[in-house]
Every structure is written in structure tokens, then in C-alpha cells.
C-alpha positions in Angstrom: -4.3 -27.1 -10.2 -5.3 -23.5 -11.0 -2.7 -20.8 -10.1 -3.1 -19.2 -6.7 -4.3 -15.6 -6.8 -3.7 -13.3 -3.9 -6.3 -10.5 -3.5 -6.0 -7.4 -1.3 -8.8 -4.9 -0.5 -12.3 -5.7 -1.7 -12.8 -9.2 -2.8 -14.2 -10.0 -6.3 -14.8 -13.0 -8.5 -13.5 -11.6 -11.8 -11.6 -8.5 -12.9 -11.4 -6.9 -16.3 -8.0 -5.5 -16.9 -7.0 -2.6 -19.2 -4.0 -2.6 -21.4 -4.3 1.1 -22.3 -3.7 4.3 -20.4 -6.8 5.2 -18.3 -8.4 8.3 -19.9 -11.0 10.7 -18.6 -13.6 8.9 -20.6 -12.7 5.5 -19.1 -12.6 6.9 -15.6 -16.0 8.5 -16.0 -17.5 5.2 -17.1 -15.8 3.2 -14.3 -16.8 5.6 -11.6 -20.4 6.1 -12.7 -21.8 5.7 -9.2 -19.6 8.6 -8.0 -20.5 10.9 -10.9 -16.9 12.0 -11.5 -17.1 15.3 -13.5 -15.2 18.6 -13.8 -12.4 19.1 -11.2 -13.1 15.7 -9.6 -12.6 13.9 -12.9 -9.6 16.0 -13.8 -7.8 15.1 -10.5 -8.8 11.4 -10.8 -7.3 11.3 -14.3 -4.1 13.1 -13.0 -3.5 10.7 -10.1 -4.1 7.6 -12.2 -1.8 8.8 -15.0 1.0 9.7 -12.6 0.7 6.4 -10.7 0.7 4.5 -14.0 3.9 6.2 -15.2 5.7 5.6 -11.9 4.8 1.9 -11.8 5.6 1.2 -15.4 9.0 2.9 -14.9 9.8 0.8 -11.8 8.4 -2.4 -13.4 10.7 -1.9 -16.4 13.6 -1.2 -14.0 13.0 -4.4 -12.1 12.6 -6.3 -15.3 15.9 -5.1 -16.7 18.0 -5.4 -13.6 16.6 -8.7 -12.1 13.8 -10.6 -13.8 15.1 -10.9 -17.4 18.3 -12.8 -16.4 16.3 -15.2 -14.2 13.7 -15.8 -17.0 10.7 -14.4 -15.1 8.0 -12.0 -16.3 5.7 -9.7 -14.2 3.0 -7.9 -16.2 1.3 -4.9 -14.7 -2.2 -3.7 -15.6 -5.0 -1.7 -14.3 -8.4 -3.3 -13.5 -11.5 -1.4 -14.7 -13.0 -1.3 -11.2 -14.0 1.6 -8.9 -13.2 -0.2 -5.7 -9.9 -0.5 -3.8 -8.5 -3.8 -5.2 -5.2 -5.4 -6.1 -4.3 -8.9 -7.1 -1.1 -10.9 -7.8 -0.7 -14.4 -9.2 0.7 -16.7 -11.8 -0.7 -16.2 -15.3 -3.2 -18.8 -16.3 -2.4 -18.9 -20.1 1.2 -17.7 -20.3 4.5 -19.6 -19.7 5.1 -20.9 -16.2 7.3 -18.1 -15.0 4.9 -15.4 -15.9 3.0 -13.5 -13.2 0.2 -10.9 -13.3 0.0 -7.8 -11.0 -3.2 -5.9 -11.3 -4.4 -2.8 -9.5 -7.8 -1.3 -9.8 -8.4 2.3 -11.0 -10.0 2.7 -7.6 -6.7 2.4 -5.8 -5.1 5.8 -6.7 -8.5 7.6 -6.7 -9.7 6.2 -3.4 -6.3 6.7 -1.8 -6.2 10.4 -2.8 -9.8 10.8 -1.5 -8.8 9.4 1.9 -5.6 11.5 2.0 -7.5 14.7 1.3 -9.9 14.0 4.1 -7.2 13.3 6.6 -5.1 16.3 5.5 -8.1 18.6 5.8 -8.5 17.5 9.4 -4.8 17.8 10.1 -4.7 21.3 8.7 -7.9 22.7 10.1 -7.7 25.5 12.7 -9.1 24.8 15.2 -8.9 21.1 14.7 -12.1 19.7 13.3 -14.0 17.4 15.7 -16.6 15.1 14.2 -18.6 12.3 15.6 -17.0 9.0 14.8 -18.6 7.2 11.9 -19.6 3.6 12.0 -19.2 0.8 9.5 -22.2 1.6 7.3 -22.1 5.4 6.9 -20.7 7.1 3.8 -16.9 7.8 4.1 -14.1 9.1 1.9 -13.8 5.6 0.4 -17.4 5.4 -0.8 -17.8 9.1 -1.6 -14.9 10.2 -3.7 -13.4 13.7 -3.3 -16.4 15.0 -1.3 -16.9 18.7 -1.7 -13.9 19.1 -4.1 -14.7 21.8 -6.6 -11.3 23.1 -7.8 -8.3 21.1 -8.9 -6.0 23.8 -7.5 -7.3 23.0 -3.9 -5.5 19.6 -4.1 -1.9 20.3 -2.8 1.2 18.7 -4.1 1.8 17.2 -0.7 -1.6 15.3 -1.0 -0.7 14.0 -4.4 2.8 12.9 -3.2 1.4 11.1 -0.2 -1.3 9.4 -2.3 1.3 8.3 -4.9 3.6 7.0 -2.1 0.7 4.9 -0.7 -0.1 3.5 -4.1 3.5 2.6 -4.7 3.6 0.8 -1.3 0.7 -1.3 -2.4 2.4 -2.1 -5.7 5.5 -3.2 -3.7 3.3 -5.2 -1.4 1.8 -7.1 -4.4 5.3 -7.4 -6.0 6.5 -9.0 -2.7 3.6 -11.6 -2.9 5.1 -12.7 -6.3 8.8 -12.4 -5.6 8.7 -14.2 -2.2 6.6 -17.2 -3.2 3.3 -16.3 -1.7 1.5 -16.9 -5.0 2.8 -20.4 -5.1 1.8 -21.4 -1.6 -1.7 -22.4 -0.4 -2.2 -21.0 3.1 -3.9 -23.4 5.6 -5.5 -21.0 8.0 -6.0 -17.3 9.0 -2.7 -17.2 10.9 -0.8 -18.2 7.7 -2.8 -15.7 5.7 -1.8 -12.9 8.1 1.8 -14.1 8.1 2.2 -13.8 4.3 0.6 -10.3 4.6 3.2 -9.4 7.2 6.0 -10.8 5.0 4.7 -8.8 2.0 4.5 -5.6 4.2 8.1 -6.1 5.4 9.5 -6.6 1.9 7.3 -3.7 0.6 9.0 -1.5 3.1 12.4 -2.6 1.8 11.4 -2.1 -1.8 10.0 1.4 -1.0 13.3 2.5 0.6 15.4 1.0 -2.2 13.5 2.2 -5.2 11.8 5.5 -4.3 15.1 7.2 -5.3 14.7 5.7 -8.8 11.4 7.4 -9.6 11.2 9.0 -13.1 10.4 12.5 -11.7 13.4 14.0 -10.0 11.1 16.0 -7.7 9.7 12.8 -6.4 13.1 11.5 -5.3 13.8 11.9 -1.6 16.6 14.3 -0.6 17.6 12.5 2.6 17.2 9.3 4.7 14.8 11.2 7.0 12.7 12.1 4.0 12.5 8.4 3.0 11.5 7.2 6.5 8.9 10.0 6.9 7.3 9.1 3.6 7.4 5.4 4.4 5.7 5.8 7.8 2.9 8.1 6.4 2.2 5.8 3.4 2.2 2.7 5.6 -0.4 4.3 7.9 -2.7 5.3 5.0 -2.4 2.0 3.2 -3.1 0.1 6.4 -6.1 2.2 7.1 -7.6 1.7 3.6 -7.0 -2.1 3.6 -8.5 -2.5 7.0 -11.6 -0.5 5.8 -12.0 -2.2 2.4 -11.5 -5.9 3.0 -14.5 -8.1 3.6 -12.1 -10.3 5.5 -10.8 -7.4 7.7 -9.6 -9.8 10.4 -6.6 -10.8 8.2 -5.3 -7.3 8.4 -3.8 -5.8 11.6 -4.7 -2.3 12.6 -3.0 0.6 10.8 -0.8 1.6 13.8 0.3 -2.0 14.2 0.9 -2.6 10.5 3.1 0.4 10.2 5.7 -1.6 12.2 5.8 -4.3 9.5 6.5 -1.8 6.7 9.0 0.1 8.9 10.8 -3.1 9.8 11.5 -3.8 6.1 12.6 -0.2 5.5 14.9 -0.4 8.5 16.4 -3.6 7.2 17.2 -2.1 3.8 18.6 1.1 5.2 20.7 -0.7 7.7 22.5 -2.5 4.9 22.8 0.4 2.5 24.5 3.8 2.2 21.4 5.4 3.5 22.1 4.2 7.0 21.6 7.2 9.4 24.3 8.2 11.8 23.8 5.2 14.2 26.3 2.6 15.2 24.4 0.2 17.5 21.1 -1.7 17.3 19.7 0.3 20.2 20.5 3.6 18.4 18.8 2.3 15.3 15.7 1.2 17.3 15.7 4.6 18.9 15.9 6.4 15.5 12.9 4.5 14.1 10.9 4.8 17.3 11.4 8.6 17.4 10.5 8.9 13.7 7.3 6.8 14.2 6.3 8.5 17.4 6.6 11.9 15.7 4.8 11.1 12.5 2.1 8.5 13.4 0.1 10.1 16.3 -1.2 13.1 14.3 -2.4 10.7 11.6 -4.1 8.5 14.1 -5.8 11.5 15.8 -7.0 12.6 12.3 -8.2 9.1 11.5 -10.3 9.1 14.8 -11.9 12.3 13.8 -12.6 11.2 10.2 -15.3 9.3 8.4 -13.1 6.2 8.8 -12.8 6.4 12.6 -14.4 2.9 12.9 -11.2 1.4 11.6 -8.7 3.1 13.9 -9.2 0.7 16.7 -9.4 1.5 20.4 -6.2 1.4 22.6 -7.3 -1.9 24.0 -7.9 -3.3 20.5 -4.6 -2.0 19.3 -2.7 -3.5 22.2 -4.4 -6.9 21.7 -3.6 -6.7 18.0 0.0 -5.9 18.6 0.3 -8.8 21.0 -1.2 -11.2 18.4 1.3 -9.9 15.9 4.3 -10.5 18.2 3.2 -13.9 19.5 1.4 -15.4 16.5 1.9 -13.6 13.2 5.7 -13.2 13.5 6.1 -16.8 14.7 4.0 -18.1 11.8 5.9 -16.0 9.3 9.3 -17.3 10.6 8.0 -20.9 10.3 6.9 -20.3 6.7 10.1 -18.5 5.8 12.2 -21.4 7.2 10.0 -24.0 5.6 7.7 -24.0 2.6 8.5 -20.4 1.4 12.2 -21.0 1.7 12.7 -22.2 -1.9 9.7 -20.7 -3.6 10.8 -17.2 -4.2 11.9 -16.0 -7.6 15.7 -16.6 -7.9 16.8 -13.0 -8.4 20.6 -12.8 -8.5 
């Protein structure tokens, strides 16, 4: 039987991966349809290079502290694609315990493009009010860095948020590997959504545990509040892009609902670590995360509904229905899989 390959974002039949650092020349060739030149090419090269350095550092850290002693290998590579795409699965031609994690060049570039649009809306005075776009009109995913003419106009905050979002996707794909999803054949859409939920949950845990290990000291959070804020923002952005990019969009919950999955994993890690905020009871912990989410998420949702990606925000009725499906179906299915077929498939990290 061929190894199972889990794909997130756009769906493709074959990907060509790169084993070299993506240069301006490569990016220009990959993004031909977007005509990346001048400042737009410079900022695309910058975000790809910074993401590559962070992931390679974290991948080596995980290798040294966990994978080597268990005899497992996870190789990371970029795919030469201009779409938002990631895949994880067992290697076809390598030893049994070797897995491949691949992310398209489109991931960091598209992520930054979306972040720039949402931040422009958030920072505009008075707030920009646009007509909601529909599914087929151009948006910040299909038109990269629209109207960007100077690299200096891209703030450090935008770069940081884009990098955090890309890292969360990396942790999501890593979770697919580490928790046995790549060794289990799902039987229906409910199981597909359940393993996505499980990957989101564990990605939230990885984010909170490893963001302090980033190679650039300026990227390391200064407090628990900083970690939680960054996790909530990155979760919303990633949920938005995945909802917008997937041809099987139904397998993804709406961004506002999906944030709860990532946050749940982050809360689990923080609860059992030295990062735990000054709370002593479960109700206090719930209140802490609710207050953080209610403070950070609404402005992002409002900006999304005014953006070119408004189609993917969901109405209040759709979001309530989606949240109910997550609570009654997706969580139940995930628990069944975790107690059953996925119980013994995860990589034995000690």
C-alpha cells in the first residue's frame, strides 16, 4: 500500500520540492503569474528566507531532542508552487520511519499578502468599508501584495504575524506526522475534520512550547500574554487562509471556530508548564482564555468581513451552526479516534 499523504490548502497531484534556499530568481520563476518584481520580490524573498531559517532551526531542535533517540526522521522542504499548500506523509523511498513535511513557497508569500490587507483595514482611519467580495473575485490570495511599492511600508508587526502563522501551519503538519494521522486512512468527512482538529490542538501546544526557542531573540515572546496573543492572531489568519484555499472547504471549520482548537492546545501546554498565568482554578483559566480571545479576535473578524476574503468569514448563523457541529460531531469523532486507532500510531517520543 502506498504511504498516506495528508494535504492542506490547495489540492494537487504532484509537487516538486526544493532542497536549496529559495532565491529571488527562483521566486520570480515560481510566481510568474503574479509578476513579482522590485519591492514585491524583495519582500517575498525576505519572508521565505526568514521562515526557512526558523523552521530549519526548530526541525533540528526536534530532531536532536526527540526524534533521533526514537529512530525517526522528518525531512522539511519547500515545494516550488505559488499556491498555499502543505503536505505531510511517510517517505516513499526512504526507510520506514522517515517522513516528509513540505510547504509551498506560496505559504509565506500568500500569508504575508493576507496579513497586509487585514492590517491595512485595521489601521485605516476612518475604518475602510468595502463591499464584501464573493468567491470568484480577485483577493489578497490570488493577487499578491496588491499596491505594494516600497519594502519599507511592510511593518515588522506584519512580518511577525505572517511568520507566526506559517509556523503554526508547520506545527499543524508536524502534528499530522507525530500523532499518527499519516498512518491512518480516514473513512469519512467527520474523521477528516477530526484529525484536522487534532492537528490544530497539538499545533497550539507546539507553538506555545517552541516559540521561545526561535533563533532570533527578538522573536521570542516576553510573557505568557504575548504567547497567547500571538497564538490567537496566527490561528485566525491560518484558519482564514485554509478555509479560502481548500477545494474541499467543508473539511475546515470557520476561522473563528477553528481558533478554539488551536487555543485549546495552547491552554493545555501552558496549564502544565511554568508559563501558567496567575490562575488557580479551571474556571479562572477558562475566563483568562475567553477574555484574551474576546479581546483579540473580534477586530480581526471585522477586518476580514471588510476584506477581499469576506466570503470566508461566515455569517453569525453559519458560525453558530459550525460551532455546534464541532462540539457535537468533530470532538466526539476525535475522541473516538484518539481512544482507538490513533492510540498506538503516534511516534514514540520519550
